[in-house]
N, CA, C and O of each residue as an XYZ file, in Angstrom:
608
protein
N     123.713    128.658     88.466
C     124.520    129.008     89.609
C     124.222    130.447     90.020
O     124.118    131.330     89.169
N     124.085    130.679     91.306
C     123.806    132.021     91.816
C     125.068    132.870     91.854
O     126.169    132.372     92.086
N     124.881    134.148     91.624
C     126.001    135.088     91.710
C     126.440    135.213     93.167
O     125.594    135.293     94.056
N     127.744    135.230     93.426
C     128.195    135.363     94.807
C     127.814    136.703     95.425
O     127.823    136.843     96.648
N     127.479    137.687     94.596
C     127.100    138.989     95.143
C     125.606    139.271     95.004
O     125.167    140.401     95.217
N     124.831    138.264     94.653
C     123.397    138.476     94.437
C     122.722    139.040     95.678
O     121.813    139.862     95.563
N     123.141    138.621     96.836
C     122.510    139.084     98.069
C     122.761    140.564     98.312
O     121.861    141.284     98.742
N     123.976    141.022     98.041
C     124.266    142.425     98.333
C     123.910    143.359     97.186
O     123.691    144.547     97.420
N     123.846    142.865     95.955
C     123.547    143.745     94.828
C     122.188    144.413     94.943
O     122.011    145.526     94.448
N     121.231    143.770     95.578
C     119.902    144.351     95.709
C     119.687    145.096     97.013
O     118.589    145.601     97.248
N     120.691    145.181     97.863
C     120.541    145.824     99.165
C     120.294    147.323     99.002
O     121.030    148.007     98.291
N     119.243    147.833     99.672
C     118.909    149.251     99.546
C     120.000    150.159    100.090
O     120.157    151.284     99.614
N     120.746    149.701    101.062
C     121.808    150.552    101.611
C     122.921    150.787    100.588
O     123.704    151.727    100.730
N     122.994    149.946     99.567
C     124.007    150.107     98.532
C     123.479    150.830     97.294
O     124.219    151.058     96.338
N     122.203    151.186     97.319
C     121.603    151.829     96.156
C     122.259    153.178     95.869
O     122.539    153.954     96.783
N     122.494    153.436     94.612
C     123.040    154.715     94.164
C     122.012    155.460     93.306
O     122.359    156.340     92.518
N     120.748    155.088     93.478
C     119.669    155.688     92.698
C     119.675    157.207     92.848
O     119.804    157.742     93.949
N     119.532    157.882     91.716
C     119.461    159.332     91.719
C     120.802    160.039     91.803
O     120.843    161.269     91.819
N     121.882    159.306     91.858
C     123.204    159.930     91.995
C     123.897    160.087     90.644
O     123.717    159.287     89.726
N     124.686    161.135     90.562
C     125.557    161.356     89.416
C     126.972    161.032     89.861
O     127.463    161.574     90.851
N     127.621    160.147     89.124
C     128.942    159.640     89.490
C     129.946    160.038     88.412
O     129.696    159.855     87.220
N     131.070    160.577     88.837
C     132.160    160.921     87.930
C     133.311    159.969     88.214
O     133.872    159.964     89.310
N     133.662    159.151     87.202
C     134.728    158.156     87.366
C     135.932    158.575     86.532
O     135.921    158.464     85.306
N     136.967    159.055     87.207
C     138.219    159.410     86.533
C     138.951    158.117     86.194
O     139.061    157.225     87.035
N     139.442    158.016     84.984
C     140.090    156.774     84.561
C     139.077    155.653     84.415
O     139.384    154.492     84.687
N     137.863    156.001     83.983
C     136.766    155.038     83.947
C     136.597    154.266     82.660
O     135.650    153.488     82.536
N     137.481    154.452     81.696
C     137.260    153.781     80.416
C     137.909    152.413     80.317
O     137.552    151.634     79.433
N     138.845    152.096     81.191
C     139.495    150.781     81.149
C     139.781    150.286     82.564
O     139.693    151.037     83.535
N     140.120    149.021     82.653
C     140.618    148.430     83.893
C     139.714    148.585     85.101
O     138.499    148.401     85.016
N     140.321    148.924     86.219
C     139.594    149.051     87.478
C     138.526    150.136     87.380
O     137.416    149.959     87.882
N     138.852    151.255     86.741
C     137.883    152.339     86.593
C     136.642    151.904     85.836
O     135.527    152.288     86.189
N     136.831    151.104     84.798
C     135.695    150.567     84.043
C     134.844    149.685     84.953
O     133.616    149.766     84.926
N     135.492    148.847     85.755
C     134.760    147.988     86.692
C     133.991    148.798     87.718
O     132.863    148.451     88.068
N     134.590    149.870     88.200
C     133.909    150.745     89.163
C     132.688    151.378     88.505
O     131.604    151.390     89.088
N     132.859    151.903     87.294
C     131.741    152.525     86.574
C     130.614    151.521     86.375
O     129.448    151.835     86.618
N     130.957    150.320     85.936
C     129.952    149.277     85.709
C     129.167    148.991     86.986
O     127.948    148.828     86.939
N     129.844    148.929     88.110
C     129.153    148.617     89.361
C     128.259    149.755     89.836
O     127.280    149.509     90.540
N     128.567    150.981     89.472
C     127.640    152.070     89.785
C     126.377    151.957     88.932
O     125.295    152.325     89.388
N     126.500    151.456     87.709
C     125.312    151.192     86.896
C     124.465    150.128     87.569
O     123.250    150.277     87.695
N     125.110    149.057     87.998
C     124.399    147.961     88.662
C     123.688    148.472     89.910
O     122.586    148.025     90.227
N     124.323    149.413     90.622
C     123.744    149.966     91.851
C     122.664    151.009     91.566
O     122.076    151.559     92.497
N     122.398    151.286     90.286
C     121.280    152.143     89.920
C     121.562    153.629     89.826
O     120.626    154.427     89.877
N     122.817    154.030     89.689
C     123.116    155.459     89.524
C     122.344    156.003     88.326
O     122.175    155.310     87.322
N     121.882    157.235     88.435
C     121.116    157.794     87.318
C     122.022    158.282     86.194
O     121.668    158.191     85.019
N     123.188    158.799     86.558
C     124.141    159.295     85.565
C     125.547    158.865     85.961
O     125.932    158.968     87.126
N     126.303    158.387     84.992
C     127.714    158.080     85.213
C     128.497    158.763     84.102
O     128.213    158.593     82.917
N     129.487    159.536     84.517
C     130.351    160.237     83.571
C     131.710    159.559     83.617
O     132.353    159.493     84.665
N     132.134    159.057     82.468
C     133.427    158.382     82.362
C     134.447    159.373     81.817
O     134.220    160.014     80.792
N     135.571    159.490     82.513
C     136.665    160.330     82.031
C     137.801    159.455     81.556
O     138.114    158.435     82.169
N     138.408    159.855     80.472
C     139.577    159.152     79.966
C     140.411    160.081     79.110
O     139.916    161.089     78.607
N     141.668    159.742     78.949
C     142.553    160.569     78.117
C     142.358    160.284     76.639
O     142.616    161.144     75.798
N     141.895    159.064     76.318
C     141.729    158.669     74.911
C     140.243    158.659     74.571
O     139.486    157.827     75.072
N     139.840    159.583     73.721
C     138.418    159.739     73.419
C     137.810    158.497     72.790
O     136.669    158.150     73.097
N     138.551    157.815     71.910
C     137.992    156.634     71.251
C     137.680    155.533     72.266
O     136.656    154.859     72.156
N     138.551    155.351     73.244
C     138.352    154.306     74.256
C     137.206    154.688     75.190
O     136.362    153.849     75.507
N     137.166    155.944     75.632
C     136.100    156.396     76.529
C     134.737    156.302     75.847
O     133.757    155.879     76.460
N     134.682    156.696     74.581
C     133.422    156.642     73.833
C     132.943    155.196     73.679
O     131.759    154.910     73.862
N     133.848    154.300     73.348
C     133.496    152.886     73.172
C     132.996    152.285     74.488
O     132.012    151.546     74.497
N     133.661    152.595     75.583
C     133.247    152.090     76.892
C     131.863    152.599     77.251
O     131.009    151.827     77.688
N     131.636    153.893     77.069
C     130.326    154.469     77.380
C     129.235    153.836     76.528
O     128.142    153.562     77.023
N     129.519    153.604     75.262
C     128.548    152.990     74.365
C     128.168    151.587     74.834
O     126.989    151.234     74.867
N     129.175    150.793     75.195
C     128.909    149.433     75.675
C     128.098    149.445     76.965
O     127.180    148.643     77.133
N     128.435    150.354     77.874
C     127.705    150.425     79.138
C     126.287    150.932     78.926
O     125.370    150.483     79.614
N     126.082    151.853     77.995
C     124.732    152.323     77.672
C     123.865    151.182     77.162
O     122.684    151.093     77.497
N     124.454    150.310     76.350
C     123.712    149.155     75.838
C     123.379    148.176     76.955
O     122.265    147.657     77.023
N     124.341    147.929     77.825
C     124.162    146.933     78.884
C     123.254    147.425     80.011
O     122.551    146.626     80.629
N     123.262    148.726     80.282
C     122.501    149.279     81.407
C     121.695    150.488     80.942
O     122.063    151.628     81.228
N     120.599    150.244     80.227
C     119.839    151.347     79.643
C     119.169    152.264     80.673
O     118.736    153.360     80.316
N     119.073    151.848     81.923
C     118.441    152.685     82.946
C     119.335    153.796     83.463
O     118.877    154.673     84.195
N     120.588    153.766     83.095
C     121.547    154.776     83.546
C     122.054    155.547     82.339
O     122.381    154.961     81.306
N     122.117    156.862     82.477
C     122.643    157.702     81.398
C     124.167    157.700     81.511
O     124.729    158.111     82.526
N     124.810    157.238     80.465
C     126.266    157.159     80.440
C     126.804    158.198     79.472
O     126.406    158.238     78.308
N     127.701    159.032     79.952
C     128.369    159.982     79.075
C     129.870    159.842     79.277
O     130.325    159.245     80.253
N     130.614    160.386     78.364
C     132.069    160.317     78.467
C     132.655    161.669     78.117
O     132.063    162.460     77.383
N     133.810    161.905     78.653
C     134.547    163.130     78.357
C     136.025    162.796     78.292
O     136.520    161.914     78.995
N     136.707    163.516     77.439
C     138.151    163.359     77.343
C     138.793    164.407     78.240
O     138.479    165.594     78.150
N     139.690    163.960     79.100
C     140.360    164.886     79.999
C     141.632    164.242     80.528
O     141.605    163.128     81.051
N     142.741    164.948     80.390
C     143.982    164.532     81.028
C     144.027    165.262     82.359
O     144.327    166.455     82.412
N     143.731    164.550     83.422
C     143.605    165.170     84.735
C     144.912    165.742     85.257
O     144.911    166.542     86.194
N     146.027    165.339     84.659
C     147.321    165.877     85.079
C     147.579    167.244     84.447
O     148.540    167.928     84.800
N     146.723    167.629     83.521
C     146.811    168.932     82.881
C     145.793    169.841     83.574
O     144.587    169.687     83.381
N     146.276    170.780     84.375
C     145.391    171.624     85.181
C     144.373    172.363     84.340
O     143.222    172.498     84.755
N     144.762    172.849     83.163
C     143.815    173.566     82.309
C     142.659    172.664     81.891
O     141.506    173.095     81.883
N     142.962    171.406     81.543
C     141.904    170.473     81.155
C     141.013    170.121     82.346
O     139.793    170.032     82.203
N     141.612    169.923     83.512
C     140.822    169.602     84.708
C     139.912    170.775     85.072
O     138.755    170.578     85.442
N     140.437    171.982     84.967
C     139.629    173.173     85.255
C     138.493    173.287     84.248
O     137.354    173.571     84.617
N     138.808    173.065     82.977
C     137.786    173.138     81.932
C     136.684    172.104     82.176
O     135.506    172.385     81.956
N     137.067    170.918     82.626
C     136.081    169.879     82.937
C     135.087    170.377     83.980
O     133.877    170.339     83.757
N     135.597    170.842     85.120
C     134.713    171.291     86.199
C     133.930    172.534     85.797
O     132.763    172.671     86.165
N     134.551    173.437     85.051
C     133.838    174.631     84.587
C     132.681    174.250     83.668
O     131.600    174.833     83.756
N     132.901    173.274     82.785
C     131.824    172.866     81.870
C     130.713    172.140     82.625
O     129.537    172.320     82.309
N     131.066    171.326     83.614
C     130.035    170.670     84.427
C     129.187    171.722     85.145
O     127.962    171.613     85.209
N     129.854    172.732     85.679
C     129.142    173.803     86.377
C     128.236    174.570     85.419
O     127.090    174.873     85.751
N     128.750    174.882     84.234
C     127.967    175.618     83.233
C     126.731    174.819     82.814
O     125.663    175.388     82.586
N     126.886    173.491     82.714
C     125.774    172.615     82.328
C     124.844    172.316     83.503
O     123.829    171.638     83.341
N     125.190    172.820     84.672
C     124.441    172.571     85.910
C     124.420    171.085     86.275
O     123.435    170.577     86.811
N     125.524    170.403     85.974
C     125.689    168.999     86.350
C     126.364    168.956     87.707
O     127.503    169.398     87.860
N     125.656    168.423     88.689
C     126.199    168.308     90.039
C     126.623    166.867     90.280
O     125.822    165.944     90.141
N     127.870    166.684     90.637
C     128.425    165.352     90.868
C     128.223    164.986     92.333
O     128.596    165.744     93.229
N     127.627    163.811     92.569
C     127.398    163.326     93.934
C     128.520    162.424     94.416
O     128.839    162.393     95.604
N     129.114    161.692     93.487
C     130.168    160.731     93.834
C     131.348    160.966     92.899
O     131.191    160.985     91.678
N     132.529    161.144     93.483
C     133.752    161.327     92.700
C     134.669    160.143     92.950
O     135.012    159.842     94.094
N     135.064    159.471     91.872
C     136.030    158.375     91.949
C     137.314    158.859     91.277
O     137.344    159.097     90.069
N     138.368    158.999     92.073
C     139.664    159.423     91.541
C     140.487    158.162     91.316
O     141.104    157.627     92.237
N     140.481    157.703     90.072
C     141.136    156.446     89.719
C     142.137    156.681     88.592
O     142.198    155.915     87.631
N     142.905    157.732     88.721
C     143.916    158.030     87.706
C     145.185    158.447     88.434
O     145.165    159.333     89.289
N     146.265    157.809     88.090
C     147.550    158.141     88.716
C     148.638    158.173     87.659
O     148.511    157.587     86.584
N     149.702    158.867     87.992
C     150.888    158.837     87.148
C     151.808    157.748     87.659
O     151.982    157.589     88.867
N     152.394    157.000     86.747
C     153.314    155.919     87.132
C     154.670    156.512     87.475
O     155.344    157.054     86.599
N     155.082    156.420     88.737
C     156.420    156.915     89.075
C     157.498    155.973     88.547
O     157.259    154.787     88.323
N     158.665    156.522     88.357
C     159.798    155.706     87.934
C     160.229    154.822     89.098
O     160.238    155.262     90.247
N     160.581    153.595     88.801
C     160.970    152.658     89.853
C     162.488    152.625     90.006
O     163.149    151.649     89.652
N     163.010    153.708     90.539
C     164.429    153.750     90.861
C     164.616    154.754     91.998
O     163.712    155.544     92.270
N     165.752    154.737     92.654
C     165.961    155.628     93.805
C     165.677    157.097     93.471
O     165.918    157.555     92.353
N     165.165    157.813     94.457
C     164.756    159.205     94.281
C     165.869    160.068     93.698
O     165.630    160.842     92.772
N     167.074    159.943     94.227
C     168.160    160.809     93.758
C     168.585    160.487     92.333
O     169.152    161.338     91.647
N     168.318    159.269     91.884
C     168.600    158.928     90.487
C     167.530    159.497     89.555
O     167.805    159.786     88.390
N     166.326    159.654     90.066
C     165.244    160.218     89.257
C     165.442    161.710     89.013
O     165.133    162.223     87.937
N     165.948    162.380     90.002
C     166.135    163.821     89.898
C     164.938    164.583     90.442
O     163.822    164.067     90.496
N     165.191    165.802     90.838
C     164.169    166.630     91.473
C     162.988    166.914     90.546
O     161.841    166.914     90.991
N     163.256    167.156     89.265
C     162.169    167.484     88.340
C     161.204    166.318     88.170
O     159.988    166.507     88.188
N     161.739    165.122     88.005
C     160.876    163.941     87.844
C     160.075    163.690     89.121
O     158.879    163.406     89.063
N     160.730    163.796     90.255
C     160.055    163.582     91.534
C     158.946    164.611     91.737
O     157.860    164.275     92.210
N     159.216    165.844     91.382
C     158.202    166.885     91.522
C     157.017    166.625     90.587
O     155.868    166.855     90.964
N     157.291    166.150     89.377
C     156.206    165.828     88.446
C     155.329    164.711     89.006
O     154.105    164.766     88.891
N     155.949    163.699     89.611
C     155.177    162.623     90.242
C     154.305    163.170     91.366
O     153.160    162.747     91.530
N     154.843    164.107     92.138
C     154.066    164.740     93.209
C     152.879    165.497     92.617
O     151.756    165.381     93.109
N     153.127    166.261     91.573
C     152.048    167.007     90.917
C     150.950    166.061     90.427
O     149.764    166.320     90.629
N     151.355    164.961     89.781
C     150.391    164.018     89.211
C     149.615    163.250     90.269
O     148.416    163.021     90.104
N     150.263    162.853     91.338
C     149.652    161.914     92.277
C     149.170    162.532     93.579
O     148.516    161.863     94.378
N     149.487    163.804     93.802
C     149.002    164.481     95.007
C     148.244    165.753     94.623
O     147.076    165.916     94.977
N     148.899    166.634     93.912
C     148.307    167.928     93.600
C     147.101    167.806     92.657
O     146.062    168.415     92.908
N     147.228    167.033     91.588
C     146.120    166.886     90.630
C     144.880    166.266     91.281
O     143.784    166.801     91.113
N     145.013    165.147     92.023
C     143.824    164.601     92.686
C     143.224    165.562     93.718
O     142.004    165.637     93.866
N     144.081    166.290     94.427
C     143.585    167.249     95.414
C     142.768    168.348     94.743
O     141.756    168.787     95.288
N     143.197    168.791     93.573
C     142.435    169.792     92.830
C     141.047    169.248     92.466
O     140.048    169.955     92.592
N     140.993    167.998     92.017
C     139.700    167.383     91.674
C     138.773    167.344     92.879
O     137.596    167.693     92.785
N     139.314    166.917     94.005
C     138.507    166.812     95.227
C     138.049    168.198     95.681
O     136.915    168.361     96.130
N     138.918    169.183     95.565
C     138.558    170.550     95.949
C     137.409    171.073     95.093
O     136.451    171.636     95.623
N     137.492    170.896     93.786
C     136.416    171.359     92.905
C     135.120    170.592     93.165
O     134.034    171.170     93.126
N     135.236    169.303     93.427
C     134.076    168.476     93.772
C     133.412    169.018     95.033
O     132.193    169.184     95.078
N     134.204    169.288     96.034
C     133.705    169.760     97.324
C     133.051    171.135     97.207
O     132.065    171.417     97.888
N     133.595    171.981     96.351
C     133.129    173.366     96.258
C     132.073    173.591     95.176
O     131.832    174.736     94.794
N     131.442    172.539     94.674
C     130.408    172.713     93.656
C     129.318    173.639     94.180
O     128.819    173.457     95.290
N     128.955    174.624     93.382
C     127.903    175.544     93.816
C     126.537    174.924     93.570
O     126.321    174.244     92.567
N     125.628    175.164     94.490
C     124.266    174.679     94.349
C     124.050    173.237     94.727
O     122.963    172.701     94.513
N     125.054    172.595     95.280
C     124.929    171.179     95.629
C     124.421    171.046     97.054
O     125.037    171.559     97.988
N     123.288    170.354     97.226
C     122.717    170.202     98.569
C     122.746    168.768     99.072
O     122.626    168.533    100.274
N     122.905    167.798     98.161
C     122.949    166.393     98.581
C     124.300    166.064     99.198
O     125.288    166.770     98.993
N     124.318    164.976     99.957
C     125.582    164.510    100.520
C     126.491    164.049     99.393
O     126.055    163.348     98.479
N     127.744    164.442     99.462
C     128.725    164.038     98.455
C     129.545    162.895     99.005
O     129.809    162.827    100.205
N     129.951    161.989     98.117
C     130.740    160.832     98.530
C     132.026    160.804     97.747
O     132.845    159.906     97.938
């Protein structure tokens, strides 16, 4: 049986050859699926971020075995912790790793009850996690020094 995506998987317009992709929340679930599809699309490097080092390492190992043409690395980072997010981008810059594609696939789960029952502190934390933290990632991605390729 033919794959339903066989026709588009080989399309040159979808090629990610030569790109470095950073997938936040890439060790499980949807993020893992996104990372896998960048391997299929031929990305040269995929960096998986996760909060749990054992899970991120295991995912990267499996993807390295399945897609030997792509260099898979992993890093532990809690993106909701500004110091860790800053350290991530600072280390990428120090290593001269330029990210071409940024996937922000990490969110904080808000409480499912009325805002006034949650309280101002909880609501503000949700804002920090789901607006401010992703915006910081995008800002650092956008401001990478020495990057000349189109960023996605």
